LUMLOTI-805739 format. One record per residue: residue number from 1; residue in one letter; x, y, z of N, C-alpha, C in turn. Coordinates in nm, 4 decimals, always signed. Last residue first. Layout:
N
SITE    nr   rest         nu         nv         nw        cau        cav        caw         cu         cv         cw
SITE   NUM      A          X          Y          Z          X          Y          Z          X          Y          Z
...
# end
This chain:
231
SITE    nr   rest         nu         nv         nw        cau        cav        caw         cu         cv         cw
SITE   231      S    +0.2948    -0.2340    -0.7968    +0.3386    -0.0955    -0.8130    +0.2670    -0.0289    -0.9292
SITE   230      I    +0.0713    -0.4291    -0.6101    +0.1370    -0.4107    -0.7387    +0.1727    -0.2650    -0.7561
SITE   229      G    -0.0825    -0.4808    -0.3883    +0.0623    -0.4867    -0.3743    +0.1384    -0.4747    -0.5037
SITE   228      S    -0.3480    -0.4406    -0.3890    -0.3039    -0.5774    -0.4213    -0.1521    -0.5919    -0.4154
SITE   227      I    -0.3560    -0.1710    -0.3373    -0.4128    -0.2612    -0.2386    -0.3645    -0.4044    -0.2615
SITE   226      S    -0.2454    -0.0749    -0.5777    -0.1783    -0.0533    -0.4504    -0.2272    -0.1524    -0.3448
SITE   225      R    -0.4361    -0.1456    -0.7652    -0.3011    -0.2006    -0.7762    -0.2262    -0.1885    -0.6440
SITE   224      D    -0.6501    +0.0084    -0.6740    -0.6613    -0.1377    -0.6754    -0.5242    -0.2036    -0.6827
SITE   223      L    -0.5513    +0.2658    -0.7211    -0.5800    +0.2213    -0.5852    -0.5857    +0.0687    -0.5771
SITE   222      R    -0.5429    +0.2583    -1.0002    -0.4201    +0.2788    -0.9235    -0.4377    +0.2332    -0.7792
SITE   221      A    -0.8116    +0.2287    -1.0611    -0.7192    +0.1219    -1.0978    -0.5880    +0.1346    -1.0202
SITE   220      R    -0.9101    +0.4745    -0.9764    -0.9570    +0.3524    -0.9112    -0.8608    +0.2362    -0.9388
SITE   219      L    -0.7823    +0.6381    -1.1598    -0.7517    +0.6523    -1.0177    -0.7942    +0.5283    -0.9399
SITE   218      A    -0.9014    +0.5510    -1.3952    -0.7549    +0.5418    -1.3815    -0.7134    +0.5533    -1.2352
SITE   217      P    -1.1758    +0.6120    -1.3531    -1.1306    +0.4720    -1.3610    -0.9798    +0.4561    -1.3454
SITE   216      M    -1.1909    +0.9032    -1.3567    -1.1915    +0.8288    -1.2309    -1.1464    +0.6833    -1.2425
SITE   215      Q    -1.2210    +1.0439    -1.5849    -1.0834    +1.0213    -1.5387    -1.0758    +0.9348    -1.4123
SITE   214      S    -1.4909    +1.0804    -1.6230    -1.4202    +0.9974    -1.7212    -1.2768    +0.9651    -1.6783
SITE   213      E    -1.5640    +1.2619    -1.4189    -1.6052    +1.1216    -1.4125    -1.5219    +1.0326    -1.5035
SITE   212      V    -1.3969    +1.4919    -1.2517    -1.4156    +1.4505    -1.3910    -1.4415    +1.2999    -1.3929
SITE   211      P    -1.5265    +1.7159    -1.0025    -1.4604    +1.5896    -1.0393    -1.4963    +1.5459    -1.1812
SITE   210      E    -1.5128    +2.0685    -1.0831    -1.5863    +1.9517    -1.0357    -1.5132    +1.8240    -1.0790
SITE   209      I    -1.2144    +2.2580    -1.0069    -1.3245    +2.2173    -1.0935    -1.3982    +2.0999    -1.0290
SITE   208      L    -1.0133    +2.5365    -0.9205    -1.0831    +2.4159    -0.8766    -1.1980    +2.3852    -0.9716
SITE   207      M    -0.9512    +2.7827    -1.0184    -0.8787    +2.6681    -1.0749    -0.9385    +2.5351    -1.0301
SITE   206      S    -1.0756    +2.9803    -0.8817    -1.1459    +2.9285    -0.9988    -1.0712    +2.8134    -1.0661
SITE   205      G    -0.8961    +2.9017    -0.5898    -1.0017    +2.9811    -0.6514    -1.0696    +2.9114    -0.7679
SITE   204      L    -0.6616    +2.8437    -0.4548    -0.6896    +2.7765    -0.5826    -0.7988    +2.8484    -0.6607
SITE   203      H    -0.6873    +3.0071    -0.2282    -0.5724    +3.0224    -0.3178    -0.5971    +2.9577    -0.4545
SITE   202      I    -0.9296    +2.9093    -0.1189    -0.9141    +3.0513    -0.1525    -0.8011    +3.0694    -0.2537
SITE   201      K    -0.8672    +2.6436    -0.0755    -0.9735    +2.6762    -0.1711    -0.9681    +2.8231    -0.2118
SITE   200      A    -0.6695    +2.6741    +0.1190    -0.6373    +2.6102    -0.0092    -0.7421    +2.6464    -0.1143
SITE   199      N    -0.8143    +2.7906    +0.3297    -0.7077    +2.8652    +0.2643    -0.6713    +2.8064    +0.1284
SITE   198      R    -0.9924    +2.5784    +0.3914    -1.0432    +2.7105    +0.3521    -0.9365    +2.7885    +0.2759
SITE   197      E    -0.8103    +2.3773    +0.4614    -0.9012    +2.3583    +0.3483    -0.9548    +2.4918    +0.2992
SITE   196      F    -0.6668    +2.5036    +0.6850    -0.6031    +2.4597    +0.5608    -0.7007    +2.4474    +0.4443
SITE   195      G    -0.7501    +2.5883    +0.9371    -0.7686    +2.6782    +0.8229    -0.7246    +2.6257    +0.6889
SITE   194      K    -0.7326    +2.3770    +1.1193    -0.8332    +2.4815    +1.1407    -0.8565    +2.5656    +1.0160
SITE   193      A    -0.5129    +2.2246    +1.0560    -0.6460    +2.1753    +1.0187    -0.7529    +2.2844    +1.0281
SITE   192      I    -0.3048    +2.3701    +1.1746    -0.3136    +2.3585    +1.0284    -0.4556    +2.3215    +0.9865
SITE   191      M    -0.3670    +2.3382    +1.4470    -0.3532    +2.4719    +1.3879    -0.3697    +2.4672    +1.2366
SITE   190      S    -0.3584    +2.0600    +1.4723    -0.4844    +2.1307    +1.4955    -0.4816    +2.2708    +1.4350
SITE   189      A    -0.0886    +2.0143    +1.4314    -0.1860    +1.9588    +1.3374    -0.3196    +2.0297    +1.3500
SITE   188      A    +0.0177    +2.1391    +1.6591    +0.0475    +2.1927    +1.5255    -0.0537    +2.1430    +1.4231
SITE   187      N    -0.0874    +1.9657    +1.8542    -0.1165    +2.1083    +1.8601    -0.0940    +2.1734    +1.7238
SITE   186      K    +0.0376    +1.7310    +1.7827    -0.1090    +1.7397    +1.7714    -0.1553    +1.8842    +1.7758
SITE   185      P    +0.3051    +1.7895    +1.8460    +0.2652    +1.7757    +1.7060    +0.1129    +1.7847    +1.6877
SITE   184      T    +0.3081    +2.0410    +2.1118    +0.3047    +1.9024    +2.0645    +0.2738    +1.8995    +1.9153
SITE   183      T    +0.3408    +2.3149    +2.1445    +0.3874    +2.2248    +2.2493    +0.3937    +2.0799    +2.2037
SITE   182      I    +0.4061    +2.6136    +2.0179    +0.3668    +2.4799    +1.9730    +0.4271    +2.3797    +2.0710
SITE   181      K    +0.5184    +2.8349    +2.1303    +0.3729    +2.8220    +2.1412    +0.3211    +2.6885    +2.0888
SITE   180      S    +0.7761    +2.8845    +2.0865    +0.7466    +2.8098    +2.2090    +0.5974    +2.7822    +2.2232
SITE   179      T    +0.9136    +2.8504    +1.7593    +0.8165    +2.9097    +1.8515    +0.7971    +2.8213    +1.9732
SITE   178      L    +1.1156    +2.7243    +1.6235    +1.0763    +2.8583    +1.5798    +0.9832    +2.9282    +1.6772
SITE   177      N    +1.1474    +2.4740    +1.7140    +1.2657    +2.5605    +1.7193    +1.2318    +2.7052    +1.6861
SITE   176      Q    +0.9018    +2.3693    +1.6532    +0.9313    +2.3956    +1.7944    +1.0585    +2.4767    +1.8124
SITE   175      L    +0.9257    +2.3348    +1.3795    +0.8353    +2.4384    +1.4300    +0.8652    +2.4714    +1.5754
SITE   174      S    +1.2755    +2.2871    +1.2920    +1.1417    +2.2405    +1.3287    +1.0556    +2.3575    +1.3749
SITE   173      T    +1.5243    +2.2215    +1.0374    +1.4799    +2.2802    +1.1628    +1.3366    +2.2344    +1.1877
SITE   172      L    +1.8117    +2.1100    +0.8470    +1.6744    +2.0966    +0.8947    +1.6494    +2.1775    +1.0218
SITE   171      F    +2.0832    +2.1445    +0.7934    +1.9845    +2.1857    +0.6931    +1.8423    +2.1915    +0.7480
SITE   170      D    +2.2510    +2.0377    +0.9764    +2.2669    +2.1805    +0.9462    +2.1567    +2.2343    +0.8562
SITE   169      E    +2.1691    +1.7693    +0.9788    +2.1700    +1.8462    +1.1031    +2.1765    +1.9961    +1.0778
SITE   168      H    +2.2101    +1.6819    +0.7176    +2.0737    +1.6874    +0.7711    +2.0681    +1.7800    +0.8928
SITE   167      S    +2.4661    +1.9043    +0.5798    +2.4198    +1.7805    +0.6407    +2.2743    +1.7949    +0.6854
SITE   166      R    +2.4761    +2.0911    +0.2720    +2.4707    +2.0824    +0.4179    +2.4182    +1.9464    +0.4647
SITE   165      G    +2.4912    +2.1449    -0.0002    +2.5667    +2.0325    +0.0523    +2.5597    +2.0139    +0.2028
SITE   164      K    +2.3090    +2.3573    -0.0439    +2.4534    +2.3789    -0.0556    +2.5349    +2.2697    +0.0151
SITE   163      R    +2.0362    +2.4199    -0.0332    +2.0940    +2.3306    +0.0688    +2.2462    +2.3419    +0.0731
SITE   162      Y    +1.9609    +2.5694    -0.2486    +1.9839    +2.6421    -0.1244    +2.0403    +2.5523    -0.0137
SITE   161      D    +1.9156    +2.3844    -0.4557    +2.0339    +2.4708    -0.4584    +2.0638    +2.5322    -0.3215
SITE   160      P    +1.8083    +2.0632    -0.3310    +1.7823    +2.1987    -0.3814    +1.9073    +2.2848    -0.3707
SITE   159      E    +1.9547    +1.7493    -0.4429    +1.9193    +1.8441    -0.3375    +1.8911    +1.9807    -0.3977
SITE   158      K    +1.9910    +1.4044    -0.4898    +1.9552    +1.5335    -0.5482    +1.9135    +1.6257    -0.4346
SITE   157      T    +2.0669    +1.2131    -0.3126    +2.1390    +1.2181    -0.4396    +2.1069    +1.3457    -0.5169
SITE   156      P    +2.0979    +1.3009    +0.0370    +2.0195    +1.2802    -0.0858    +2.1044    +1.2914    -0.2124
SITE   155      H    +2.2774    +1.0997    +0.2626    +2.2670    +1.2323    +0.2023    +2.1963    +1.2159    +0.0674
SITE   154      K    +2.0506    +0.8489    +0.3949    +2.1796    +0.8929    +0.3437    +2.1659    +1.0377    +0.2967
SITE   153      L    +1.8495    +0.7949    +0.6841    +1.8674    +0.8477    +0.5489    +2.0131    +0.8765    +0.5176
SITE   152      S    +1.8583    +0.6957    +0.9477    +1.7721    +0.6325    +0.8476    +1.8043    +0.6718    +0.7045
SITE   151      K    +2.0299    +0.8482    +1.1055    +2.0453    +0.7033    +1.1041    +1.9741    +0.6401    +0.9850
SITE   150      K    +1.9309    +1.1047    +1.0682    +2.0684    +1.0737    +1.0262    +2.0908    +0.9231    +1.0151
SITE   149      I    +1.6766    +1.0727    +1.1877    +1.6879    +1.1067    +1.0455    +1.8266    +1.0706    +0.9926
SITE   148      L    +1.7472    +1.0173    +1.4535    +1.6651    +0.9230    +1.3778    +1.6799    +0.9467    +1.2284
SITE   147      D    +1.8824    +1.2525    +1.5199    +1.9538    +1.1245    +1.5230    +1.8784    +1.0178    +1.4433
SITE   146      I    +1.6847    +1.4519    +1.5057    +1.7912    +1.4494    +1.4058    +1.8657    +1.3166    +1.4045
SITE   145      E    +1.3924    +1.5152    +1.5399    +1.4673    +1.3994    +1.5911    +1.5813    +1.3709    +1.4927
SITE   144      L    +1.2224    +1.8013    +1.6064    +1.3293    +1.7485    +1.5228    +1.4039    +1.6351    +1.5934
SITE   143      S    +0.8869    +1.8422    +1.5930    +0.9947    +1.8142    +1.6874    +1.1053    +1.7424    +1.6112
SITE   142      V    +0.7806    +1.9001    +1.3383    +0.7393    +1.9761    +1.4571    +0.8460    +1.9637    +1.5645
SITE   141      I    +0.8140    +1.9062    +1.0000    +0.8841    +1.8694    +1.1228    +0.8377    +1.9602    +1.2362
SITE   140      M    +0.5779    +1.7934    +0.7678    +0.6313    +1.9066    +0.8430    +0.6936    +1.8592    +0.9731
SITE   139      S    +0.5215    +1.6976    +0.4546    +0.5633    +1.6395    +0.5822    +0.6391    +1.7463    +0.6592
SITE   138      A    +0.2538    +1.7192    +0.2270    +0.3619    +1.7891    +0.2972    +0.3929    +1.7140    +0.4256
SITE   137      Q    +0.1160    +1.6421    -0.0875    +0.1494    +1.5975    +0.0471    +0.2662    +1.6790    +0.1010
SITE   136      Y    -0.1464    +1.6296    -0.3283    -0.0382    +1.7053    -0.2631    -0.0107    +1.6474    -0.1255
SITE   135      L    -0.2711    +1.5441    -0.6290    -0.2532    +1.4897    -0.4945    -0.1278    +1.5522    -0.4342
SITE   134      L    -0.5076    +1.6255    -0.8703    -0.3837    +1.6658    -0.8041    -0.3809    +1.6080    -0.6632
SITE   133      Y    -0.6486    +1.5579    -1.1852    -0.6486    +1.5294    -1.0415    -0.5098    +1.5577    -0.9847
SITE   132      N    -0.6320    +1.5870    -1.4543    -0.6855    +1.6998    -1.3779    -0.6917    +1.6749    -1.2274
SITE   131      R    -0.3734    +1.3695    -1.4837    -0.4502    +1.4647    -1.5647    -0.5028    +1.5776    -1.4760
SITE   130      S    -0.2640    +1.3122    -1.2040    -0.3286    +1.2228    -1.2998    -0.4265    +1.3091    -1.3784
SITE   129      R    +0.0203    +1.3860    -1.0148    -0.0832    +1.4330    -1.1048    -0.1338    +1.3185    -1.1908
SITE   128      F    +0.1526    +1.4472    -0.6943    +0.1204    +1.3471    -0.7962    +0.0083    +1.4038    -0.8819
SITE   127      M    +0.4048    +1.6056    -0.5061    +0.2808    +1.6162    -0.5823    +0.2718    +1.5039    -0.6841
SITE   126      S    +0.5403    +1.7016    -0.1856    +0.5411    +1.6237    -0.3091    +0.4065    +1.6399    -0.3777
SITE   125      T    +0.7626    +1.8687    +0.0460    +0.6328    +1.8447    -0.0159    +0.6498    +1.7624    -0.1434
SITE   124      G    +0.9024    +1.9187    +0.3692    +0.9164    +1.8774    +0.2305    +0.7794    +1.8471    +0.1736
SITE   123      A    +0.9609    +2.1741    +0.6079    +0.8724    +2.0733    +0.5490    +0.9116    +2.0447    +0.4056
SITE   122      V    +1.1756    +2.3221    +0.6892    +1.0791    +2.2808    +0.7910    +0.9897    +2.1692    +0.7376
SITE   121      K    +1.5117    +2.4004    +0.6202    +1.3897    +2.3333    +0.5765    +1.3058    +2.2899    +0.6961
SITE   120      K    +1.6684    +2.7190    +0.6280    +1.6509    +2.5854    +0.6830    +1.5136    +2.5286    +0.6463
SITE   119      Q    +1.7064    +2.9815    +0.5719    +1.7712    +2.8845    +0.4832    +1.7610    +2.7419    +0.5365
SITE   118      G    +1.3994    +3.0855    +0.6882    +1.5303    +3.1296    +0.6437    +1.5865    +3.0298    +0.5446
SITE   117      A    +1.2270    +2.8103    +0.6938    +1.2465    +2.9241    +0.7836    +1.3872    +2.9730    +0.7559
SITE   116      T    +1.0173    +2.6632    +0.4333    +1.1427    +2.6928    +0.5029    +1.1281    +2.8051    +0.6051
SITE   115      I    +0.9020    +2.4114    +0.2315    +0.8597    +2.5166    +0.3235    +0.9767    +2.5391    +0.4183
SITE   114      D    +0.9983    +2.3322    -0.1076    +1.0138    +2.3207    +0.0370    +0.9466    +2.4369    +0.1091
SITE   113      S    +1.0015    +2.3099    -0.3862    +0.8726    +2.3078    -0.3174    +0.8844    +2.2953    -0.1665
SITE   112      I    +1.2491    +2.3766    -0.5007    +1.1354    +2.3457    -0.5881    +1.0048    +2.3590    -0.5120
SITE   111      G    +1.3704    +2.6403    -0.2889    +1.3912    +2.5218    -0.3715    +1.2727    +2.5003    -0.4641
SITE   110      A    +1.1212    +2.7714    -0.0584    +1.2517    +2.7727    -0.1255    +1.2697    +2.6420    -0.2008
SITE   109      Q    +0.8971    +2.9834    +0.1211    +0.9199    +2.8699    +0.0327    +1.0555    +2.8847    -0.0367
SITE   108      S    +0.8427    +3.0563    +0.4731    +0.8369    +3.0918    +0.3312    +0.8632    +2.9661    +0.2493
SITE   107      L    +0.7678    +3.1808    +0.7981    +0.7790    +3.0694    +0.7041    +0.7659    +3.1177    +0.5605
SITE   106      C    +0.7127    +3.3860    +0.9688    +0.8461    +3.3849    +0.9072    +0.8598    +3.2746    +0.8021
SITE   105      A    +0.4828    +3.3459    +1.0978    +0.4721    +3.4292    +0.9777    +0.6064    +3.4356    +0.9048
SITE   104      L    +0.5101    +3.2202    +1.3347    +0.5295    +3.1381    +1.2150    +0.5026    +3.2149    +1.0858
SITE   103      D    +0.4461    +3.3919    +1.5355    +0.5872    +3.3547    +1.5223    +0.6141    +3.2847    +1.3898
SITE   102      D    +0.1688    +3.4031    +1.5387    +0.2429    +3.5088    +1.4691    +0.3892    +3.4730    +1.4471
SITE   101      N    -0.0500    +3.1571    +1.4926    +0.0734    +3.1807    +1.5665    +0.1591    +3.2804    +1.4893
SITE   100      E    -0.2675    +3.1280    +1.3335    -0.2813    +3.0824    +1.4718    -0.1616    +3.1196    +1.5576
SITE    99      A    -0.1831    +3.2205    +1.0919    -0.3075    +3.2760    +1.1455    -0.3256    +3.2409    +1.2927
SITE    98      A    +0.0358    +3.0585    +1.0382    +0.0592    +3.1983    +1.0751    -0.0650    +3.2631    +1.1355
SITE    97      L    -0.0889    +2.8156    +0.9640    -0.0057    +2.8243    +1.0840    +0.0104    +2.9685    +1.1319
SITE    96      S    -0.2232    +2.8954    +0.7314    -0.2975    +2.8309    +0.8400    -0.2192    +2.8376    +0.9708
SITE    95      D    -0.0199    +2.9916    +0.5684    -0.1228    +3.0841    +0.6159    -0.1990    +3.0254    +0.7349
SITE    94      I    +0.1199    +2.7496    +0.5170    +0.1843    +2.8600    +0.5886    +0.0804    +2.9549    +0.6478
SITE    93      V    -0.0760    +2.6066    +0.3710    -0.0215    +2.5531    +0.4959    +0.0376    +2.6657    +0.5805
SITE    92      A    -0.1073    +2.7803    +0.1548    -0.2241    +2.7480    +0.2380    -0.1800    +2.6898    +0.3718
SITE    91      Q    +0.1435    +2.7717    +0.0428    +0.1007    +2.8964    +0.1068    -0.0214    +2.8737    +0.1945
SITE    90      N    +0.1405    +2.5145    -0.0636    +0.2326    +2.5466    +0.0453    +0.1891    +2.6725    +0.1197
SITE    89      M    -0.0525    +2.5577    -0.2630    -0.0808    +2.4642    -0.1540    +0.0123    +2.4885    -0.0355
SITE    88      L    +0.0801    +2.7482    -0.4260    -0.0524    +2.7759    -0.3696    -0.0826    +2.6856    -0.2507
SITE    87      K    +0.3218    +2.6241    -0.4971    +0.3231    +2.7518    -0.4271    +0.1900    +2.7783    -0.3575
SITE    86      F    +0.2246    +2.3967    -0.6347    +0.3064    +2.3829    -0.5145    +0.3019    +2.5121    -0.4324
SITE    85      F    +0.1004    +2.5222    -0.8496    +0.0175    +2.4525    -0.7514    +0.0960    +2.4256    -0.6226
SITE    84      Q    +0.3230    +2.6211    -0.9876    +0.2238    +2.7143    -0.9330    +0.1398    +2.6470    -0.8254
SITE    83      S    +0.4466    +2.3835    -1.0583    +0.5184    +2.4782    -0.9728    +0.4223    +2.5789    -0.9101
SITE    82      N    +0.2691    +2.2542    -1.2344    +0.2832    +2.2059    -1.0977    +0.3540    +2.3048    -1.0054
SITE    81      N    +0.1517    +2.2861    -1.4921    +0.1795    +2.4018    -1.4063    +0.1966    +2.3628    -1.2592
SITE    80      F    -0.1203    +2.0727    -1.5897    +0.0230    +2.1007    -1.5821    +0.0492    +2.2064    -1.4745
SITE    79      P    -0.3910    +2.0589    -1.6135    -0.3201    +1.9337    -1.5850    -0.1690    +1.9509    -1.5728
SITE    78      D    -0.6139    +2.2812    -1.4770    -0.4873    +2.2762    -1.5500    -0.4138    +2.1463    -1.5156
SITE    77      H    -0.8350    +2.2641    -1.3110    -0.8580    +2.2707    -1.4566    -0.7299    +2.2526    -1.5380
SITE    76      V    -0.8437    +2.0122    -1.0528    -0.8096    +2.1458    -1.1028    -0.8140    +2.1476    -1.2558
SITE    75      W    -0.9428    +1.8441    -0.7652    -0.9563    +1.8498    -0.9112    -0.9342    +1.9931    -0.9564
SITE    74      C    -0.7394    +1.7087    -0.4972    -0.8401    +1.7980    -0.5533    -0.8370    +1.7919    -0.7055
SITE    73      G    -0.6161    +1.6072    -0.1832    -0.6465    +1.5712    -0.3207    -0.7539    +1.6634    -0.3739
SITE    72      A    -0.3636    +1.6301    +0.0606    -0.4829    +1.6883    -0.0008    -0.4955    +1.6413    -0.1446
SITE    71      S    -0.2067    +1.5944    +0.3720    -0.2363    +1.5348    +0.2406    -0.3638    +1.5952    +0.1868
SITE    70      V    +0.0365    +1.6572    +0.5965    -0.0781    +1.7226    +0.5322    -0.0951    +1.6596    +0.3951
SITE    69      V    +0.1669    +1.5388    +0.8935    +0.1515    +1.5134    +0.7505    +0.0241    +1.5808    +0.7025
SITE    68      V    +0.3992    +1.6329    +1.1339    +0.2604    +1.6443    +1.0897    +0.2585    +1.6222    +0.9394
SITE    67      C    +0.6202    +1.4591    +1.3659    +0.5865    +1.5288    +1.2403    +0.4355    +1.5489    +1.2287
SITE    66      G    +0.6855    +1.2921    +1.5689    +0.7179    +1.4333    +1.5856    +0.6905    +1.5170    +1.4618
SITE    65      P    +0.6391    +1.0277    +1.4967    +0.5381    +1.0983    +1.5766    +0.5700    +1.2434    +1.6097
SITE    64      Y    +0.7563    +1.0375    +1.1515    +0.7602    +0.9849    +1.2875    +0.6643    +1.0676    +1.3730
SITE    63      L    +0.9022    +0.9879    +0.8364    +0.7835    +1.0282    +0.9117    +0.7887    +0.9609    +1.0479
SITE    62      V    +1.1676    +1.0942    +0.6511    +1.1325    +1.0073    +0.7627    +1.0091    +1.0662    +0.8304
SITE    61      V    +1.1886    +1.1022    +0.2894    +1.1704    +1.1629    +0.4211    +1.1479    +1.0551    +0.5258
SITE    60      T    +1.3316    +1.1683    -0.0277    +1.2950    +1.0699    +0.0730    +1.2898    +1.1372    +0.2098
SITE    59      G    +1.1971    +1.4207    -0.2566    +1.2984    +1.3443    -0.1860    +1.2410    +1.2465    -0.0849
SITE    58      G    +0.9763    +1.4047    -0.5480    +1.0433    +1.4671    -0.4352    +1.1381    +1.3715    -0.3657
SITE    57      G    +0.6560    +1.2753    -0.6470    +0.8012    +1.2767    -0.6539    +0.8621    +1.3394    -0.5299
SITE    56      G    +0.3712    +1.0748    -0.5335    +0.4390    +1.1948    -0.5813    +0.5896    +1.1813    -0.5811
SITE    55      Y    +0.3026    +0.8319    -0.4161    +0.2760    +0.8528    -0.5590    +0.3567    +0.9697    -0.6140
SITE    54      R    +0.5558    +0.6897    -0.1979    +0.4375    +0.7705    -0.2238    +0.4205    +0.7869    -0.3741
SITE    53      R    +0.6562    +0.3969    -0.0217    +0.6718    +0.4876    -0.1349    +0.5432    +0.5679    -0.1503
SITE    52      L    +0.8339    +0.2771    +0.2706    +0.7209    +0.2827    +0.1787    +0.7514    +0.3819    +0.0674
SITE    51      V    +0.9940    +0.0833    +0.4915    +1.0243    +0.1772    +0.3833    +0.9115    +0.1685    +0.2822
SITE    50      P    +0.9774    +0.0461    +0.8502    +0.9346    +0.0130    +0.7142    +0.9722    +0.1226    +0.6155
SITE    49      I    +1.2111    -0.0361    +1.0835    +1.1474    +0.0812    +1.0225    +1.1064    +0.0455    +0.8801
SITE    48      N    +1.3532    -0.2080    +1.2537    +1.2170    -0.2431    +1.2081    +1.1407    -0.1214    +1.1560
SITE    47      S    +1.6141    -0.1574    +1.2966    +1.5194    -0.0877    +1.3846    +1.3736    -0.1152    +1.3469
SITE    46      A    +1.7329    -0.3029    +1.0963    +1.7709    -0.3328    +1.2348    +1.6742    -0.2699    +1.3343
SITE    45      A    +1.6279    -0.1749    +0.8725    +1.5907    -0.3133    +0.9004    +1.6203    -0.3489    +1.0459
SITE    44      C    +1.7596    +0.0712    +0.8923    +1.6137    +0.0656    +0.9006    +1.5664    -0.0755    +0.9348
SITE    43      A    +2.0249    -0.0080    +0.8555    +1.9848    +0.0550    +0.9820    +1.8337    +0.0486    +0.9999
SITE    42      E    +2.0079    -0.1071    +0.5938    +2.0527    -0.1939    +0.7025    +2.0087    -0.1383    +0.8381
SITE    41      L    +1.9325    +0.1116    +0.4419    +1.8420    -0.0015    +0.4543    +1.8803    -0.0932    +0.5699
SITE    40      D    +1.9428    +0.4212    +0.4415    +2.0309    +0.3231    +0.5055    +1.9433    +0.2023    +0.5375
SITE    39      V    +1.8418    +0.5561    +0.1274    +1.8068    +0.5047    +0.2596    +1.9172    +0.4138    +0.3126
SITE    38      E    +1.9195    +0.6271    -0.1293    +1.8628    +0.7301    -0.0423    +1.8497    +0.6864    +0.1034
SITE    37      K    +2.0129    +0.4081    -0.2686    +2.0947    +0.5298    -0.2689    +2.0478    +0.6324    -0.1664
SITE    36      T    +1.8227    +0.2159    -0.2434    +1.9604    +0.1788    -0.2082    +2.0520    +0.3006    -0.2012
SITE    35      E    +1.5905    +0.3315    -0.3408    +1.6054    +0.3129    -0.1963    +1.7484    +0.2790    -0.1560
SITE    34      D    +1.5626    +0.5809    -0.5626    +1.6268    +0.4502    -0.5498    +1.6570    +0.4286    -0.4015
SITE    33      N    +1.2589    +0.7573    -0.6435    +1.3812    +0.7399    -0.5647    +1.4304    +0.5953    -0.5655
SITE    32      G    +1.0220    +0.8213    -0.7686    +1.1350    +0.7846    -0.8528    +1.2635    +0.7574    -0.7777
SITE    31      S    +0.8412    +0.8827    -0.5635    +0.8060    +0.7805    -0.6618    +0.9245    +0.7335    -0.7448
SITE    30      G    +1.0202    +0.9083    -0.2511    +0.9500    +0.9668    -0.3640    +0.9329    +0.8620    -0.4721
SITE    29      L    +0.9780    +0.7022    +0.0412    +1.0502    +0.7372    -0.0807    +0.9611    +0.8149    -0.1761
SITE    28      V    +0.9719    +0.7208    +0.3807    +0.8875    +0.7317    +0.2620    +0.9698    +0.7838    +0.1445
SITE    27      V    +0.9969    +0.5374    +0.6754    +1.0715    +0.6075    +0.5710    +0.9864    +0.6051    +0.4447
SITE    26      T    +0.8312    +0.5730    +0.9824    +0.8297    +0.5178    +0.8474    +0.9197    +0.6017    +0.7584
SITE    25      V    +0.7270    +0.5202    +1.3137    +0.8335    +0.5686    +1.2249    +0.8254    +0.4963    +1.0913
SITE    24      S    +0.3882    +0.6032    +1.4159    +0.5089    +0.5209    +1.4175    +0.6092    +0.5797    +1.3188
SITE    23      D    +0.1783    +0.7681    +1.3821    +0.1868    +0.6999    +1.5115    +0.3080    +0.6075    +1.5217
SITE    22      P    +0.1813    +1.1004    +1.2469    +0.2121    +0.9580    +1.2343    +0.2242    +0.8929    +1.3727
SITE    21      V    -0.0867    +1.3139    +1.2626    +0.0443    +1.2891    +1.3229    +0.0724    +1.1399    +1.3099
SITE    20      F    -0.2605    +1.4674    +0.9841    -0.2444    +1.3717    +1.0928    -0.1001    +1.3669    +1.1425
SITE    19      I    -0.5102    +1.5582    +0.7743    -0.3964    +1.6128    +0.8460    -0.3774    +1.5283    +0.9711
SITE    18      K    -0.6515    +1.5406    +0.4601    -0.6306    +1.4682    +0.5852    -0.5013    +1.5199    +0.6474
SITE    17      A    -0.8973    +1.6554    +0.2294    -0.7710    +1.6746    +0.3013    -0.7690    +1.5911    +0.4282
SITE    16      S    -1.0381    +1.7066    -0.0887    -1.0329    +1.6237    +0.0309    -0.8974    +1.6436    +0.0974
SITE    15      F    -1.2535    +1.8271    -0.3326    -1.1388    +1.8568    -0.2462    -1.1480    +1.7692    -0.1230
SITE    14      Q    -1.4457    +1.6906    -0.4796    -1.3710    +1.7999    -0.5432    -1.2442    +1.8318    -0.4646
SITE    13      N    -1.4478    +1.3344    -0.4532    -1.4734    +1.4666    -0.3963    -1.3902    +1.5720    -0.4687
SITE    12      R    -1.3557    +1.1019    -0.5584    -1.4859    +1.1488    -0.6075    -1.5230    +1.2868    -0.5514
SITE    11      Y    -1.1222    +1.0339    -0.4226    -1.1108    +1.1030    -0.5513    -1.2440    +1.1518    -0.6070
SITE    10      D    -1.0564    +0.9218    -0.1791    -1.1649    +1.0213    -0.1831    -1.1702    +1.0956    -0.3161
SITE     9      A    -0.8311    +0.7729    -0.2119    -0.9583    +0.7004    -0.2067    -1.0789    +0.7941    -0.2090
SITE     8      L    -0.6284    +0.9579    -0.1766    -0.6642    +0.9194    -0.3131    -0.7983    +0.8472    -0.3165
SITE     7      V    -0.6106    +0.9542    +0.1025    -0.6673    +1.0711    +0.0343    -0.7101    +1.0349    -0.1068
SITE     6      Q    -0.5075    +0.6951    +0.1426    -0.6253    +0.7416    +0.2158    -0.6915    +0.8601    +0.1475
SITE     5      D    -0.2711    +0.6618    -0.0028    -0.3942    +0.5998    -0.0513    -0.5193    +0.6550    +0.0159
SITE     4      D    -0.0135    +0.7516    +0.0518    -0.1201    +0.8506    +0.0348    -0.2500    +0.7920    -0.0204
SITE     3      I    +0.1641    +0.5375    +0.0692    +0.1414    +0.6177    +0.1883    +0.0214    +0.7117    +0.1742
SITE     2      W    +0.0487    +0.2267    -0.0740    +0.1232    +0.3520    -0.0815    +0.0776    +0.4445    +0.0314
SITE     1      M    +0.0841    -0.1204    +0.0000    +0.0000    +0.0000    +0.0000    +0.0871    +0.1248    +0.0000
# end
């Protein structure tokens, strides 16, 4: 099963979002990542950390109970222009946090699709497209468990320009490093959930369209393949 099946299963809705705190540790590969190059498979196996894959691209991440995952699926009129959709969806996440906590108005975007504080990464994002259907996912670090990340992941084979070869420890930060007002990942998830769907719909505006019936069989087939364990 792929990590974002829960949202994809709601493909009949114009917009669907799920915001949650992982209850265990999982390494998640981007759709095109080579696990032997991105992941310390031996260390993950020794710690019983599963390695899954998501539909969207982007880099490999570690999800754990100190993170918040934002997943959203929606129908949009433009089957291309992913860079614009990244900006709009990321801004919806940022606006949701900043509305609840002024300290987080410092968040911005860098690289292809990262959410950042200055030159440090707070969240990685990915996107999957099936014609007019868009599936977005962000993994936001609330409490930084750098030892877990260093143990599980190798240095990425591809990195954004602004990383400049920095180690995980020098490149990553967390919401709790930015503000004392976020006490737990559930607290952060609640902040995002309060405004994310509204903000996303505002930013997407007229780009949102009604679900396209003729495109649904391809999404259903993808889900069926995932459930049966076929890539």
